[in-house]
C-alpha positions in Angstrom: 102.8 -42.6 -82.9 104.8 -41.7 -79.9 108.6 -41.1 -79.2 110.7 -43.9 -77.5 114.5 -43.5 -76.9 114.3 -40.6 -79.3 112.5 -42.5 -82.0 109.0 -41.9 -83.2 107.3 -45.3 -83.2 103.9 -46.7 -84.3 102.3 -50.1 -85.1 100.3 -51.1 -88.1 96.7 -52.0 -87.9 97.1 -55.5 -87.1 99.6 -54.8 -84.3 102.1 -57.3 -85.7 104.6 -54.6 -87.1 106.3 -51.6 -85.6 107.9 -48.7 -87.6 110.3 -46.1 -86.9 111.0 -43.2 -89.0 114.6 -43.5 -90.8 116.7 -46.4 -91.0 117.5 -46.9 -87.4 120.2 -49.5 -86.3 118.8 -53.0 -85.4 119.4 -52.6 -81.4 117.8 -49.4 -81.2 114.9 -50.2 -83.3 114.3 -53.4 -81.0 114.7 -51.2 -77.9 112.3 -48.4 -79.1 109.7 -50.8 -80.3 109.9 -53.0 -77.2 109.3 -49.8 -75.1 106.4 -48.9 -77.2 104.9 -52.2 -76.7 105.5 -51.8 -72.9 104.2 -48.5 -72.4 101.6 -48.1 -75.3 100.3 -51.7 -75.5 100.7 -52.9 -72.0 103.0 -55.7 -72.9 105.9 -56.7 -70.5 107.9 -56.9 -73.8 107.5 -57.8 -77.3 108.3 -61.5 -76.8 104.9 -61.6 -74.9 103.0 -61.3 -78.0 102.1 -63.3 -80.9 104.3 -66.3 -79.8 107.4 -64.6 -80.4 110.5 -66.5 -79.2 114.1 -65.3 -78.2 115.2 -67.7 -80.9 114.6 -65.3 -83.8 111.1 -64.6 -85.0 111.6 -60.8 -84.5 112.9 -59.4 -87.6 114.1 -55.7 -88.5 114.2 -54.4 -92.3 115.1 -51.2 -93.6 112.4 -50.3 -96.0 111.1 -47.3 -98.1 107.6 -45.7 -98.3 106.0 -42.7 -100.2 102.9 -40.8 -99.7 100.2 -42.4 -101.5 99.6 -41.3 -105.2 96.9 -39.2 -106.3 95.2 -42.3 -108.0 94.4 -43.8 -104.5 91.4 -41.0 -104.0 89.8 -43.0 -101.2 92.9 -43.1 -98.9 93.3 -40.4 -96.5 95.8 -37.6 -96.5 99.3 -39.0 -95.0 98.7 -42.3 -96.2 101.9 -44.2 -97.3 102.6 -47.2 -99.6 105.7 -49.0 -100.0 108.3 -48.2 -102.7 111.8 -48.3 -103.7 114.6 -46.0 -102.7 114.7 -44.2 -106.0 111.2 -43.5 -106.2 109.7 -39.9 -106.0 109.3 -38.8 -102.4 110.7 -42.2 -101.0 111.2 -42.0 -97.1 113.2 -44.4 -95.1 111.6 -46.4 -92.5 112.5 -49.0 -90.0 110.2 -52.0 -89.7 110.1 -54.3 -86.7 108.2 -57.6 -87.7 106.8 -60.1 -85.1 
């Protein structure tokens, strides 16, 4: 995880989804994820990966995640799981999907 344009950005283990803390406006989320891809992953930009085209395979969603409940004992501390906005300890994230 590293900061780009004022936003913390990290990617999932498959390298196909980028996450930003909070609900970030679409253009800012794409700019931060694109900078992350350039500086951390060595891409010229996100469109260089996974056959993404300018016509719209890139998607930005506002999602909610919460710390993994105690009944997931094999998961490391800090592991997050998807949830709904009203769930206990729900935190907003922006997901950039390739």
